[in-house]
BAMARGU-818242 format. One record per residue: residue in one letter; x, y, z of N, C-alpha, C in turn. Coordinates in steps of 0.2 Angstrom, whole numbers. Layout:
BEGIN
residu, nx, ny, nz, cax, cay, caz, cx, cy, cz
a, X, Y, Z, X, Y, Z, X, Y, Z
...
end
This chain:
BEGIN
residu, nx, ny, nz, cax, cay, caz, cx, cy, cz
x, 412, -983, -238, 417, -980, -234, 422, -975, -237
x, 424, -977, -243, 428, -973, -247, 425, -966, -249
x, 419, -967, -251, 415, -961, -253, 414, -956, -247
x, 413, -959, -241, 412, -955, -235, 418, -952, -233
x, 424, -955, -233, 430, -952, -232, 432, -946, -236
x, 430, -947, -243, 431, -942, -248, 427, -936, -246
x, 421, -937, -245, 416, -932, -243, 419, -928, -237
x, 421, -931, -232, 424, -928, -226, 430, -924, -228
x, 435, -927, -232, 441, -924, -234, 440, -917, -238
x, 435, -917, -243, 434, -912, -247, 430, -906, -243
x, 425, -909, -239, 421, -904, -235, 425, -900, -230
x, 430, -903, -227, 435, -899, -223, 439, -894, -227
x, 441, -896, -233, 445, -891, -237, 440, -885, -239
x, 434, -887, -240, 429, -882, -243, 428, -877, -237
x, 428, -880, -231, 426, -875, -225, 432, -871, -223
x, 438, -872, -225, 443, -868, -223, 443, -861, -227
x, 442, -856, -223, 441, -850, -226, 448, -847, -228
x, 448, -844, -234, 455, -841, -236, 457, -835, -232
x, 463, -834, -231, 465, -829, -227, 466, -823, -231
x, 462, -817, -229, 462, -811, -233, 467, -806, -230
x, 470, -803, -235, 475, -798, -233, 471, -792, -231
x, 472, -789, -225, 469, -783, -223, 472, -777, -226
x, 468, -773, -229, 470, -767, -233, 471, -762, -228
x, 477, -759, -228, 478, -753, -223, 474, -747, -226
x, 472, -742, -222, 469, -736, -224, 474, -732, -227
x, 473, -729, -233, 478, -725, -236, 477, -718, -234
x, 480, -716, -228, 479, -709, -225, 482, -704, -230
x, 487, -705, -233, 490, -701, -238, 485, -699, -244
x, 482, -704, -246, 477, -702, -252, 471, -699, -249
x, 469, -700, -243, 463, -697, -240, 465, -689, -239
x, 471, -688, -236, 473, -681, -235, 474, -677, -242
x, 477, -681, -247, 478, -678, -254, 471, -676, -257
x, 466, -681, -256, 460, -680, -260, 456, -674, -256
x, 457, -674, -249, 453, -669, -245, 456, -662, -247
x, 462, -661, -248, 465, -655, -250, 463, -653, -257
x, 463, -658, -262, 461, -657, -269, 454, -655, -269
x, 449, -658, -265, 442, -656, -265, 441, -649, -262
x, 445, -647, -257, 445, -640, -254, 447, -635, -260
x, 453, -636, -263, 455, -632, -268, 451, -631, -274
x, 448, -637, -277, 444, -636, -282, 437, -633, -281
x, 435, -635, -275, 428, -632, -273, 429, -624, -272
x, 435, -622, -269, 436, -615, -268, 437, -611, -275
x, 440, -614, -279, 441, -611, -286, 434, -611, -290
x, 430, -616, -290, 424, -616, -293, 419, -611, -290
x, 419, -611, -283, 415, -607, -279, 417, -599, -281
x, 423, -598, -281, 425, -591, -283, 423, -589, -290
x, 424, -594, -295, 421, -592, -302, 414, -591, -302
x, 410, -595, -298, 403, -594, -298, 401, -588, -294
x, 404, -586, -289, 402, -580, -285, 404, -574, -288
x, 410, -574, -292, 413, -568, -295, 409, -567, -302
x, 406, -572, -305, 403, -570, -311, 395, -570, -311
x, 392, -575, -308, 384, -575, -308, 381, -569, -305
x, 382, -567, -299, 378, -561, -297, 379, -555, -301
x, 384, -554, -305, 385, -548, -309, 383, -549, -316
x, 381, -555, -318, 379, -557, -325, 372, -557, -326
x, 370, -557, -332, 363, -557, -334, 361, -565, -334
x, 354, -566, -334, 352, -572, -334, 354, -577, -339
x, 356, -575, -345, 358, -580, -350, 365, -582, -348
x, 370, -577, -346, 377, -579, -344, 377, -584, -338
x, 372, -582, -333, 372, -586, -327, 370, -593, -329
x, 365, -594, -333, 362, -600, -336, 368, -604, -339
x, 372, -601, -343, 377, -604, -347, 383, -607, -342
x, 384, -603, -337, 389, -605, -332, 386, -611, -328
x, 380, -611, -326, 377, -617, -323, 377, -623, -327
x, 376, -622, -333, 376, -628, -338, 383, -631, -339
x, 388, -626, -339, 395, -628, -339, 397, -632, -333
x, 395, -630, -327, 396, -634, -321, 393, -641, -321
x, 387, -641, -324, 383, -648, -324, 387, -652, -329
x, 389, -649, -335, 392, -653, -340, 399, -656, -338
x, 403, -652, -334, 409, -654, -331, 408, -660, -326
x, 402, -660, -322, 401, -665, -318, 399, -672, -321
x, 395, -671, -327, 393, -677, -331, 399, -680, -334
x, 404, -675, -337, 410, -678, -341, 414, -682, -336
x, 415, -679, -330, 420, -683, -325, 417, -689, -323
x, 410, -689, -322, 406, -695, -320, 408, -701, -325
x, 407, -699, -332, 409, -703, -337, 416, -706, -337
x, 421, -701, -336, 428, -703, -335, 429, -708, -329
x, 426, -707, -324, 426, -711, -318, 424, -718, -319
x, 418, -719, -323, 415, -725, -324, 420, -729, -330
x, 422, -725, -335, 427, -728, -340, 433, -731, -337
x, 436, -728, -332, 442, -730, -328, 440, -737, -325
x, 434, -738, -322, 433, -744, -319, 431, -750, -324
x, 428, -748, -329, 426, -753, -334, 431, -755, -340
x, 435, -750, -341, 440, -751, -347, 444, -757, -346
x, 446, -760, -352, 450, -766, -352, 458, -764, -352
x, 462, -766, -347, 469, -764, -346, 473, -767, -352
x, 471, -773, -355, 475, -776, -360, 475, -772, -366
x, 470, -769, -368, 470, -764, -374, 475, -759, -373
x, 475, -756, -367, 480, -750, -366, 487, -752, -365
x, 488, -759, -362, 495, -761, -362, 497, -762, -369
x, 493, -765, -373, 495, -766, -380, 497, -759, -383
x, 493, -754, -382, 494, -747, -385, 501, -744, -382
x, 502, -746, -375, 508, -743, -372, 514, -746, -375
x, 514, -752, -377, 520, -755, -380, 522, -752, -387
x, 517, -750, -390, 517, -746, -396, 519, -739, -396
x, 520, -737, -389, 521, -730, -388, 516, -725, -390
x, 510, -727, -389, 504, -723, -391, 503, -718, -385
x, 503, -711, -387, 502, -706, -382, 496, -707, -378
x, 497, -706, -371, 492, -707, -366, 490, -714, -364
x, 493, -719, -367, 491, -726, -366, 494, -728, -359
x, 500, -726, -357, 504, -727, -351, 500, -724, -345
x, 497, -718, -346, 493, -715, -341, 487, -718, -340
x, 484, -721, -346, 477, -724, -345, 478, -731, -341
x, 484, -734, -342, 486, -740, -338, 486, -739, -331
x, 490, -733, -329, 491, -731, -322, 484, -729, -319
x, 479, -726, -323, 473, -724, -320, 469, -731, -319
x, 469, -736, -323, 465, -742, -322, 468, -746, -316
x, 475, -746, -316, 478, -749, -310, 476, -746, -303
x, 475, -739, -304, 472, -736, -298, 465, -733, -298
x, 461, -738, -301, 454, -736, -303, 450, -734, -297
x, 451, -737, -291, 448, -735, -285, 449, -727, -284
x, 455, -725, -284, 457, -718, -283, 454, -713, -288
x, 455, -716, -294, 454, -712, -300, 446, -711, -301
x, 442, -716, -300, 435, -715, -300, 432, -711, -294
x, 435, -712, -288, 433, -708, -282, 435, -701, -284
x, 440, -699, -287, 442, -692, -288, 437, -689, -293
x, 436, -693, -299, 431, -691, -304, 424, -690, -302
x, 421, -696, -299, 414, -696, -297, 413, -692, -291
x, 417, -693, -286, 415, -690, -279, 417, -683, -279
x, 424, -682, -280, 427, -675, -279, 424, -670, -284
x, 425, -671, -291, 423, -667, -296, 416, -667, -297
x, 413, -673, -297, 405, -674, -298, 401, -670, -292
x, 403, -672, -286, 400, -669, -280, 401, -661, -280
x, 407, -659, -281, 408, -652, -281, 404, -648, -286
x, 404, -651, -292, 400, -648, -298, 392, -648, -296
x, 390, -653, -293, 383, -653, -291, 381, -648, -286
x, 386, -647, -281, 385, -642, -275, 385, -635, -278
x, 390, -634, -282, 391, -627, -285, 385, -625, -290
x, 383, -630, -294, 378, -628, -299, 371, -627, -295
x, 370, -630, -289, 365, -629, -285, 365, -622, -282
x, 371, -620, -279, 371, -613, -276, 371, -608, -281
x, 373, -610, -287, 373, -605, -293, 366, -604, -295
x, 362, -609, -294, 355, -609, -296, 351, -604, -292
x, 353, -604, -285, 350, -599, -281, 351, -592, -283
x, 357, -591, -285, 359, -584, -287, 355, -582, -294
x, 355, -587, -298, 351, -586, -304, 343, -585, -303
x, 341, -588, -298, 334, -587, -296, 332, -580, -294
x, 337, -577, -290, 337, -571, -288, 337, -566, -293
x, 341, -567, -298, 342, -563, -304, 335, -563, -308
x, 332, -569, -309, 326, -569, -313, 320, -566, -310
x, 320, -568, -303, 314, -565, -299, 314, -557, -299
x, 320, -554, -298, 321, -547, -298, 319, -544, -305
x, 322, -547, -310, 321, -544, -317, 314, -545, -319
x, 310, -550, -318, 303, -551, -320, 298, -550, -315
x, 300, -548, -309, 296, -547, -303, 291, -553, -302
x, 295, -559, -302, 291, -565, -301, 292, -567, -293
x, 288, -572, -291, 289, -575, -284, 296, -579, -284
x, 300, -576, -279, 307, -579, -278, 306, -587, -276
x, 302, -589, -272, 301, -596, -270, 299, -600, -276
x, 295, -598, -280, 293, -602, -286, 298, -603, -291
x, 302, -597, -292, 307, -597, -297, 313, -602, -294
x, 314, -601, -288, 320, -605, -285, 318, -613, -285
x, 312, -614, -284, 310, -621, -284, 310, -624, -291
x, 308, -620, -296, 308, -622, -303, 316, -623, -305
x, 320, -618, -304, 327, -619, -306, 331, -625, -303
x, 329, -626, -296, 332, -631, -293, 330, -638, -296
x, 324, -638, -298, 321, -645, -301, 324, -646, -308
x, 325, -640, -311, 328, -641, -318, 335, -643, -318
x, 339, -640, -313, 346, -642, -312, 347, -649, -310
x, 342, -651, -305, 343, -658, -303, 341, -663, -309
x, 336, -661, -313, 334, -666, -318, 339, -666, -323
x, 342, -661, -325, 348, -661, -330, 354, -665, -328
x, 355, -664, -321, 361, -667, -318, 360, -675, -318
x, 354, -677, -316, 353, -684, -315, 352, -687, -322
x, 348, -684, -326, 347, -686, -333, 353, -687, -337
x, 357, -682, -336, 364, -681, -340, 369, -687, -338
x, 369, -688, -331, 373, -693, -328, 371, -700, -330
x, 364, -701, -331, 361, -707, -333, 363, -709, -340
x, 363, -704, -344, 365, -705, -351, 373, -706, -352
x, 376, -702, -347, 384, -703, -347, 386, -709, -345
x, 383, -712, -340, 385, -719, -337, 384, -724, -343
x, 378, -724, -346, 377, -729, -352, 382, -728, -357
x, 384, -722, -359, 389, -721, -364, 396, -723, -362
x, 397, -722, -355, 404, -724, -353, 405, -731, -353
x, 400, -735, -351, 400, -742, -351, 401, -745, -358
x, 398, -742, -363, 398, -744, -370, 404, -742, -373
x, 407, -736, -371, 413, -733, -375, 418, -731, -370
x, 419, -736, -365, 425, -734, -360, 432, -733, -363
x, 433, -737, -368, 440, -737, -371, 441, -730, -374
x, 437, -728, -379, 439, -721, -382, 438, -715, -377
x, 434, -716, -372, 433, -710, -368, 439, -710, -363
x, 442, -715, -361, 448, -715, -357, 454, -714, -361
x, 454, -716, -367, 460, -715, -371, 460, -707, -373
x, 455, -704, -375, 455, -697, -376, 457, -693, -370
x, 454, -695, -364, 455, -691, -358, 463, -692, -356
x, 465, -698, -357, 472, -699, -355, 477, -695, -360
x, 475, -695, -366, 479, -692, -371, 480, -684, -370
x, 474, -681, -368, 474, -674, -366, 478, -673, -360
x, 477, -677, -355, 481, -676, -348, 488, -677, -349
x, 490, -682, -354, 497, -683, -355, 501, -677, -357
x, 498, -672, -360, 502, -666, -362, 504, -662, -355
x, 500, -663, -350, 502, -659, -344, 505, -664, -338
x, 504, -670, -339, 507, -675, -334, 510, -681, -337
x, 517, -682, -336, 521, -687, -339, 522, -693, -334
x, 520, -699, -337, 521, -705, -333, 528, -707, -333
x, 531, -711, -328, 537, -713, -328, 538, -720, -333
end
C-alpha cells in the first residue's frame, strides 16, 4: 500500500506542468533591426551599383568576394556569440580587459546579436553579392562576346558555392574558436561603442 501511495504522490507531481513565462514580442527590437537592415542594405547596394557597372571584371570580382567575405565573417561572429562561455568573459571583465564587457553584453543578448550578424548582415551580403554577380556577368559577356545566360549561370553557381562553402568552414571555426573570435570582435567594436 505504501508503495502504491508513493507512486500516486510522485506521479501527480511529475504530471504537474511547470508554468512558463510568456515572452512578450520585442517590437522595439523588430523596428530597430528592420531600420538597420534597410540602412545597411541601401548602403551596400549603393556601393555595389556605383562601382561594379563602371569597373572592369577584376575589380567587380574583388567587390563580390568582399561581400561574400563580410557575410562569412559575420556568420562566424553570430555563431561565436551563441557558443561562447560567458564565464571566461566575466573573468576578463573583472580584470578590465578591453572588449570583455561588450562580449558579456553580446552573450547576454545572444538572440539579438546572432540575429543581427547571421540574418541581417549575412542575408544582405548574400543578396548583394547575387545582384552584383548579375552585373559582373554582363561585363564578362560583353567583353568576351560570350552567351550571357551561360555566364550568368556560372557566376551565380560560383557565388553560391563560395558562400555556402565559406559559411560551412566558418561555422566549424566559430564553434571551435568562439572565445578568440568574439574577443577580437568585441575589442575592435569597443573602440567605437562603450558599455556602461
